[in-house]
N, C-alpha and C positions, 0 to 999 in steps of 0.2 A: 811716795808711790804706793798705792794700795796693793793688796794681795792679788786682786783680779788683774790689775795692770801689770804686776810682776809676771803672772801666768801668761797673759796675752803676749808680752814681750818675749818670754821664753819660747812659746809656741811659734811665734813669728820667726824667731831665730832658727828654730829647728826646721821650719819649712824652707828657709833660704838655703840651709846647708845640707838638707836631707840627702841629695844625690850629687852634690858638687864634687868635682875632682880637681878644682883649681885651688891649690893649697894656700898661697899667700893671701889672696883677697878673702877667702873663706875664713881663715883664722883671724883676719882683721875684723870681719863681721862679728865673730864670736867675742873677740876682745872688747869691741865697742858696746855690745849688748851686756856683757858681763860688768863693765864699768858703770853702766846705768843701773844695774841691779845691786851691785856691791860698790858703794861709794869709795873711791880711792883717788889718789893724786897722780899716780903713774902706774904703768903696768906693761907687761910684754908676754908674748908666747915664744918660747925658745925651743929649737929643734936641734937634736944631735945630727950632724951631717953624716950620711951613710959612708961607711968605710973611712971616716976621718975622726980625729979627736976634737975637731972644732964644734962649737955650739953656736948656732946662728939665731938672731932675733928675726922671726918671720912676721911678727906684728908687734908694734910698740906705740904707746901713747903717753903723753905727759912729761917727756924728758926734754930738757933744754938742749937745743942744737941737735945734731945727728948722733944717735946712739951708735957706738962702734958695733957693727954687725957681727964681728968675730969675737968680741970681748964679752965675757959674762962674769958677774961678781961671784964671790966665794960661796955665798949661800945658795944661789941657783945651781952652781956646779956641784955642791955637796948633795943637794936634794936629788939631782939627776943621778949621781953616783949611788946614793943610798936607796933611792926609790921610795922615800917616805916624806910626807908633807911636813912642813916646818913653819911655825909662826915665831918670829923674833920681835921683841919690843925693846926699844931703847929706854933705859932707865937712868935717872940722875941727870943733873945739869951738865956734867962733863962726859956724857955717854959717847962712846966711840960710834961713828957713823956705821949703819948696818946695811947700807945699799949705795947705789950710785949717787943718789940725791942726799945732800947734807941735811936737809930738813926732814927726812924720813924718820918716823917714830915707830912705825909698825910695818913689818915686811912678811908677807905670806907667800909661800911657794908650795905648789902642788904638782907632783910628777904626772907626766903623761905615760901611764903604764899600760903595756899591751903584752900579748903572748910573745912578741919579739924582744921584749925587754923594755927598758925605760927610753922612750923616744924623745923626751924633752920635758918641759915644765911650763906651767903658768905662774907668773910672779906678779904680785901686786904690792904697791907701796902706798902708805898713807902718812900724812903729817900728824894724824891723831894716834896717840899711843893706845887708845881704847878701841881702835878699829878692828874689824873682822871678828864678829861674835860667832856663836855656833851656827846660826842660820846662814850667815854669810859664808862661812867656811864650807857648809854643805852645798851652797850654790856654786862656789868655785870648784868643788869636787865634781859636781854635775857637769859643769862646762868643760872641765878637764877630760871627762869621759867622752863628751862630744868632739872635742879637739882631737882626741886619740883616734876616734872613728874616722874623722876627716883625714887625719894624717895617714892612717892605715890605707884608706881608700885612695888617697893621692899617691902613696908609695906603690900601691898595686897598679894604678894607672900609669905611672911613670915607668915601672918595670915592664908592663905590657907593651907600651909604645916603643921601648928600646929593643924588644925582641922581634925578630923577623919570622920566627917559626911559630905556627899555631900551637904545636904541642907544648913548647916551652911556656907560651902565654897561659895555657890552661893549667900547666903545672904550678905556676906562680899563683894563679887565682885559687887553685885547689888548696895550696898551702895556707892562704889567707882564710878561706872558708873553714878549713879544718881547725885553724886556731880559734875561730869564733864558736865552734861547736864544743859543748862541754866534754872535757877529757874523760870524765867519769861521773856517774850519778853520785849525789851526796849520800853519805851513810848517816842515816837518822834512826833513832830508836822507834821501834814499833811499825816500821814501814819499809818495804823494799821498792827500789826504783831502778828502771832500766830505760835507756834510750839509744837508738842507733839509726843512722841515715845511710842509705845506699843511693848513689847517684847514677843516672843513666848515662851521663857524660862526665868529663873531668871535674866539672863543678855543677852544682844544682841549686834549685830554688826552694828546697825544703829546709826548714829550720825547726829546732826544738830547744827548749831552755828550761833551767831551774833557777828561780830567783828567790833567795832567802829573805824572810821577813822576821821581825821580832816575835816573841811569844809563841814559839813552836809553830810557825806558819811557813808555808812554802808555796811559791808561785810555780805553776806547771803550765808550759805553753807549747803549742805546735803551730806551724804556719806553712803555707804552700803558696809561693809566688807564681803568678801566671807565667807559663812557658817553661823552658829549661835552658841549661847552658849558662853562659856568662850574664846575659841580661837578667835572667831570673835570679841569679846569684847576687847581683848588685841590689836588686829589689829586696831580696831576703835580708841583706846586710842593713839596708835602710830601715826595714821593719824592726829588726832586732835593736838597732840603736834607739829608735823612738820608744820601743817597749821598755827598755831599761831606763831611759830618761824619765818617762811618764810614770813608771812603776814607783820610782823614788819619790814622786810627789804625793803618793798615797791617795789618788783620786778614786772615785767609784769606778768599777770596771767599765760600765757603760760610758762614762765620761772619757776614760782612757781610750777605748776603741773609737769613740766618736771623734776625738781630737786627732787620732792617728788617721782616720779616714779622711778628715778635712785636709790634713797635711799632704797625704798621698794624692788626693784629687787636685790640689793646687800645684804639686811638684812634678807629676808624671804626665806623659802623653796620654790622651784619652784612650780608654780601653785596658789600661794596666790596673791590676788589682792584686790583693793578697787575701786568701781565706785564712782565718786564724781562730784558734781556741785558746783561751787563757782562764785558768782557775786559780784561786787562792785557797789552799787547803789548810784547815786547822787540824794539825796532826794529833793533838790531844783529844779533841772532840770528834775526830773523824768526820768532818763536815767541810764541804767545799761550796764557795760561791764562784760562779763562772759566767763567762759571756762567750758566745759562739758566733763569729762573724762569717757566716756562709761556709763554714768548714764541715767536712764529713762528720756526722754525729758520733762522738766517742761512745764506747760501750762500757756500761757499768756491769760488772760481773758479781752476782750474789753468791753467797756461800753454798746455796743449794743448786748452783749451776745455771740459774736463770740469768738471762742477759737482757739488759734494758738499754735503749738508745737515749742519749741526751740531745734534746731538740736544739735546732738552730735558733738563736735569739736575736739575730739581726743580719743585715746584708754584708757582703764581703767588703773589706776595707778598700776605700777608693771610690765608693758610691755613697757619699753623705747625702742625707735627705731622702734617700730611696725608701727607707722605713726606719722607725726608731730602734735604737739598740736597747735591749733589755738584759737583765741579769736573772739568773736562776740558781737554785740551790739543790744539792744532793747530799745525802748522808750515807755513810758506809758502816758496816758491821765488821767484826773480826773475820779475817779470811776473805774479805771482799776487796774490790778495787776497780781500777779504771784502765782502759786500753784506748790510746789515741793513735791515729794512723792517717796517712795521706792517700790520695787517689792512686799513687803509684803502686800501692798494695792491692786495692780493689780492682784496678784495671790491668793487673798482670794476667796475661793469657794471649792466645793466638788471634782472637777476634772478639768484638763486643758480645757476640753470642756465647762465648766461652770464657768470659772474664772470671777471675777469682771471686769478685764481688763481695758485698757485705756478708752474704750468706756463708761464703768460704771463710771469712774472718771469724764470724760467730762460731762456726763449727770447729775451727782450729783452736780458738781460744778456750772453748768448753773442754776440748780434749786435753789441752796443755795446762789448764788452771791449777790442777793439784801441785804443779812444780813451782819453783820460785820465779821471781819477776824476769830474771835473765833468760831462763829456759822458755818462758812464755813468749817474750819479745823476740828472741833470736829464732825460736821455732816458727813463729808466725812469718817472719821475713823469709826463712828458708822455704816454707811451704808455698808462699806466694811466688818466690823465684822459681821453684820447681814447676809450679803451675804455668809459668810463663816460658817454660822450656829452657830455663837457665839464663834467660835474658830479660832485663827490665826495660820496658819502653819509656818509663818515666821514673823520676826520683821517687824513692819509697822510704818512708820514715815510720817508726813505731816507738811509742813511749808507753811504758807499763808502770802503774803504781798498784802495789798489793799490800794491804795491811796484814800484819801478823795475826 
């Protein structure tokens, strides 16, 4: 299978599972696609049962007869306990079997790790001792990330349907969304970072993220899903899952956003969309390549106090073909930086005639820029909230990057 066919299958799989909450059939789709991309003779996706010590096979292929749904071999159990992937190869003519199948010569197991802990594992077996090279292990890790997102979403759905009270439902959703938000900004030499989201309801459709890259590079993103509350939150989760999956493929940003837009258009009811900004910053060179899919233009703040807007480079995600997605570049000097925000900040206020607006953001950022990134970001949110009379009508998110 060629690299283009690999990518097409991966994207097709992402489209099928982007918003699904049906756990077992969705994991089966993931496993079948994975076994097409990573040749193997058998495999399964195993999930730790909630509030029980049992581990259950939710998807399995290639095993003779019926796999015992409650039984898991020692290697899978060990990986779930330790939370670390493991590749074992049988060596020697008299090697002890390393899996359920006596013919297995290589056994790869990757955990399904989330903020809740280790939820389960993906396990693949091959009769070839040389199976599972570095590229294949990376693909298995990528599918493990997607399986974890599916599992988290399914767990959220199951918990929500069990609860009869709306408050409890929103509390559960809020916990999941909080676990997907960066707990803290990464600490990196030469740059200060800050991010924070305030939700108008128990859960919201704003999202921001930091994605590390090799060679002193950092991905910096912000997104705003249409609407608010639980529907917007689920859309934001789908956006985040796709961004992390496609960022790992190291595509051009315009290709990343283009494919995300295609997937959302195929997967969502008409009229749903996400505005998003994503940039990859070279921290050493203080240079960023970015794409802006219909999001509010971020502000570049210069050392002399001048403020510049970064233009939109394409339509919101969910409208493929409306206009081409482009990339753009910006460079920073010492003491300069970037401020990202959502419309919950600009639309804070009693009426459209008295919104905080971009002008309020610019004036506040200029006044706060001598401080550090946290003081700038927190101060901007405080000022927007004050302008709204202490109440936010929509989710509000701010991300600040400031070079030393």
